[in-house]
C-alpha positions as CSV (number, residue, x, y, z in Angstrom):
1,X,-0.3,40.4,-46.1
2,X,0.3,43.0,-43.4
3,X,2.2,46.2,-44.2
4,X,5.6,46.6,-42.4
5,X,4.2,49.2,-40.1
6,X,1.8,46.5,-38.7
7,X,4.7,44.3,-37.4
8,X,5.7,44.7,-33.8
9,X,8.9,42.6,-34.0
10,X,11.3,42.4,-37.0
11,X,14.3,40.2,-37.4
12,X,16.6,40.9,-40.3
13,X,19.4,38.8,-41.7
14,X,20.2,37.1,-38.4
15,X,23.0,34.5,-38.4
16,X,24.2,32.8,-35.3
17,X,27.1,30.2,-35.1
18,X,28.6,28.2,-32.3
19,X,32.3,28.0,-33.1
20,X,32.1,27.7,-36.9
21,X,28.8,25.8,-37.2
22,X,25.8,28.0,-38.2
23,X,22.8,27.4,-35.9
24,X,20.7,30.1,-37.5
25,X,21.3,31.2,-41.0
26,X,20.1,34.5,-42.6
27,X,16.8,34.5,-40.6
28,X,14.2,37.1,-41.6
29,X,11.1,37.2,-39.4
30,X,8.2,39.6,-38.9
31,X,5.8,39.2,-36.0
32,X,2.6,41.3,-35.6
33,X,1.3,42.5,-32.2
34,X,-1.3,40.8,-30.2
35,X,-0.6,37.2,-31.4
36,X,0.1,34.0,-29.5
37,X,2.9,32.5,-31.7
38,X,4.7,29.1,-31.6
39,X,8.2,28.5,-32.8
40,X,8.4,24.9,-33.9
41,X,10.9,22.8,-35.6
42,X,13.1,19.7,-35.2
43,X,15.7,19.2,-32.5
44,X,18.7,21.4,-33.2
45,X,16.7,23.7,-35.4
46,X,17.8,26.8,-33.4
47,X,14.5,27.6,-31.7
48,X,15.9,28.6,-28.3
49,X,18.9,30.2,-30.0
50,X,16.6,32.4,-32.0
51,X,14.8,33.9,-29.0
52,X,18.1,34.2,-27.0
53,X,19.7,36.1,-29.9
54,X,16.6,38.4,-30.1
55,X,17.0,39.1,-26.4
56,X,20.7,39.9,-26.6
57,X,21.5,36.7,-24.5
58,X,23.5,35.4,-27.5
59,X,25.5,37.6,-29.8
60,X,24.7,36.9,-33.5
61,X,27.3,37.1,-36.2
62,X,25.0,39.4,-38.1
63,X,21.5,40.7,-38.1
64,X,19.2,43.3,-36.6
65,X,16.2,43.0,-34.3
66,X,13.7,45.7,-33.5
67,X,10.8,45.8,-31.1
68,X,8.2,48.5,-32.2
69,X,11.0,50.0,-34.3
70,X,13.5,50.2,-31.4
71,X,16.3,48.0,-30.1
72,X,16.0,45.5,-27.3
73,X,17.9,47.8,-25.0
74,X,15.4,50.6,-25.6
75,X,12.3,48.3,-25.2
76,X,13.7,46.1,-22.4
77,X,11.1,47.2,-19.8
78,X,8.3,46.0,-22.2
79,X,9.7,42.5,-22.7
80,X,9.6,39.5,-20.3
81,X,11.4,36.2,-20.7
82,X,10.7,32.8,-19.2
83,X,13.7,30.5,-19.8
84,X,13.7,26.7,-20.0
85,X,13.4,25.4,-16.4
86,X,16.4,23.1,-17.0
87,X,18.6,26.2,-17.7
88,X,18.0,27.7,-14.2
89,X,20.0,27.1,-11.1
90,X,17.2,26.3,-8.6
91,X,19.5,26.0,-5.6
92,X,19.7,29.7,-4.9
93,X,18.3,30.6,-1.5
94,X,15.0,32.4,-2.3
95,X,11.4,31.6,-1.6
96,X,8.7,31.6,-4.2
97,X,7.4,35.1,-3.4
98,X,11.0,36.6,-3.6
99,X,11.5,35.0,-7.0
100,X,8.2,36.5,-8.3
101,X,9.1,39.9,-6.8
102,X,12.3,39.9,-8.9
103,X,10.0,40.5,-11.9
104,X,9.1,43.9,-10.4
105,X,12.7,45.2,-10.1
106,X,12.7,46.5,-13.7
107,X,9.8,48.7,-12.8
108,X,11.1,49.7,-9.3
109,X,14.8,50.2,-10.1
110,X,17.5,48.4,-8.1
111,X,17.6,50.8,-5.2
112,X,13.9,50.8,-4.2
113,X,12.4,48.0,-2.2
114,X,9.2,46.2,-3.2
115,X,6.2,47.9,-1.7
116,X,3.0,46.4,-0.2
117,X,1.4,47.0,-3.6
118,X,4.2,45.0,-5.4
119,X,3.7,42.2,-2.9
120,X,0.0,42.2,-3.6
121,X,0.6,42.1,-7.4
122,X,3.0,39.2,-6.9
123,X,0.6,37.2,-4.7
124,X,-2.2,37.8,-7.3
125,X,0.1,36.4,-10.0
126,X,0.9,33.4,-7.8
127,X,-2.9,32.9,-7.3
128,X,-3.4,33.0,-11.1
129,X,-0.9,30.2,-11.6
130,X,-2.2,28.2,-8.6
131,X,0.9,28.7,-6.5
132,X,-0.1,31.2,-3.8
133,X,-0.1,28.7,-1.0
134,X,3.6,28.0,-1.8
135,X,4.6,31.7,-1.4
136,X,7.0,31.0,1.5
137,X,8.4,27.7,0.1
138,X,12.0,27.6,-1.0
139,X,12.1,27.5,-4.8
140,X,14.5,24.4,-4.7
141,X,11.8,22.4,-2.9
142,X,9.3,22.6,-5.8
143,X,8.7,20.2,-8.6
144,X,9.7,21.1,-12.1
145,X,6.1,22.0,-13.0
146,X,5.7,24.1,-9.9
147,X,8.9,26.0,-10.7
148,X,7.7,26.6,-14.2
149,X,4.5,28.2,-12.8
150,X,6.5,30.4,-10.5
151,X,8.6,31.7,-13.4
152,X,5.4,32.4,-15.3
153,X,4.2,34.4,-12.4
154,X,7.5,36.3,-12.3
155,X,6.9,37.2,-16.0
156,X,3.3,38.3,-15.4
157,X,4.3,40.8,-12.7
158,X,6.6,42.6,-15.1
159,X,3.5,43.9,-16.8
160,X,5.3,43.6,-20.2
161,X,3.9,44.0,-23.7
162,X,5.9,41.1,-25.2
163,X,6.5,37.7,-23.6
164,X,9.1,35.2,-24.7
165,X,8.7,31.7,-23.3
166,X,11.2,28.8,-23.9
167,X,9.4,25.4,-23.7
168,X,7.0,26.5,-20.9
169,X,5.1,23.2,-21.1
170,X,8.2,21.0,-20.6
171,X,8.0,18.8,-17.6
172,X,4.5,19.9,-16.5
173,X,1.4,17.8,-16.2
174,X,-1.7,18.1,-18.3
175,X,-3.5,20.2,-15.7
176,X,-0.7,22.7,-15.5
177,X,-0.3,22.9,-19.3
178,X,-4.0,23.8,-19.6
179,X,-3.7,26.4,-16.9
180,X,-0.6,27.9,-18.6
181,X,-2.2,28.1,-22.0
182,X,-5.3,29.7,-20.6
183,X,-3.1,32.4,-19.1
184,X,-1.2,32.9,-22.4
185,X,-4.5,33.3,-24.3
186,X,-5.7,35.8,-21.6
187,X,-2.5,37.8,-22.2
188,X,-3.2,37.8,-26.0
189,X,-6.7,39.0,-25.4
190,X,-5.3,41.9,-23.4
191,X,-3.3,42.9,-26.5
192,X,0.0,41.3,-25.4
193,X,2.3,39.4,-27.8
194,X,3.4,36.0,-26.7
195,X,6.1,34.0,-28.4
196,X,6.6,30.4,-27.3
197,X,9.2,27.8,-28.2
198,X,7.0,24.7,-28.6
199,X,7.6,21.0,-29.5
200,X,4.1,19.4,-29.6
201,X,2.8,19.7,-33.1
202,X,-0.6,18.3,-32.2
203,X,-1.5,21.2,-30.0
204,X,-0.4,24.0,-32.3
205,X,-3.8,24.6,-33.9
206,X,-5.5,24.5,-30.6
207,X,-3.1,26.7,-28.7
208,X,-1.7,29.2,-31.2
209,X,-2.9,31.6,-33.9
210,X,0.5,32.3,-35.4
211,X,3.4,29.9,-36.1
212,X,7.0,30.0,-37.3
213,X,8.4,26.8,-38.7
214,X,12.2,26.9,-38.2
215,X,15.1,24.6,-39.3
216,X,18.2,26.8,-39.2
217,X,16.3,29.1,-41.5
218,X,12.7,30.2,-41.5
219,X,10.6,27.7,-43.5
220,X,7.4,29.5,-43.1
221,X,5.8,32.0,-40.7
222,X,2.2,33.4,-40.5
223,X,-1.3,32.5,-39.3
224,X,-1.6,28.9,-38.3
225,X,-4.5,28.3,-40.7
226,X,-2.3,29.4,-43.6
227,X,1.2,28.1,-42.9
228,X,0.8,25.1,-40.6
229,X,0.4,22.7,-43.5
230,X,1.7,19.2,-44.2
231,X,3.9,20.6,-47.0
232,X,5.6,23.1,-44.8
233,X,6.0,20.6,-41.9
234,X,7.8,18.2,-44.3
235,X,10.1,21.0,-45.4
236,X,10.9,21.9,-41.8
237,X,11.5,18.3,-40.7
238,X,13.1,16.9,-43.9
239,X,16.2,14.8,-43.4
240,X,15.9,14.9,-39.6
241,X,14.7,11.4,-39.1
242,X,12.2,12.8,-36.5
243,X,8.7,11.4,-36.6
244,X,6.0,13.9,-37.3
245,X,2.9,13.7,-35.1
246,X,0.0,16.0,-35.5
């Protein structure tokens, strides 16, 4: 077991409710640095809610979150977020390169304009996700999988230390999924911490080294080899009626 000082992210006593119904209840979670972590659990378990509450996008009833011992506000520049593609308004008038350059604004400040260097970094990120040839294309003209790649590129150019991704494989083909997971593993190898809301239990051992099983509360969290067990999965999915496939 790691000492507390070894944890990069800590969630303490977090409770989130919509109206009067608790979605997350008394969540405690500790995440070390330089891991590729999946958050898995049944539908309605609070997976997306958890990362949104950690990122101040949803206000919890109670709880505290620290990143390297500091608040989200203090660590904001070091954190990148890729939302679910279905939660984004794709009709705004911007091309692919513009969207990726938005990821540089936190480093530039809102007054400065992107430089030639920023554009080069954005194009390099697009090349990494296989979307460089679409740089001038309107974002609304892309498929769901292509849009997801663009948002991943936007996160990459932030040069963050911590990456949160909400269902990044949703709606993408097998080739895109393999390309995305290769990039996420590359980020981990560079010492970054990547936290992914994930639904495919079969790929957890192949893709991730750390996992959190969630169903309103944390059922188990730790190295995949230790906590991704049939016993813990049954606890997480108990009484949901959802079929376990792994």
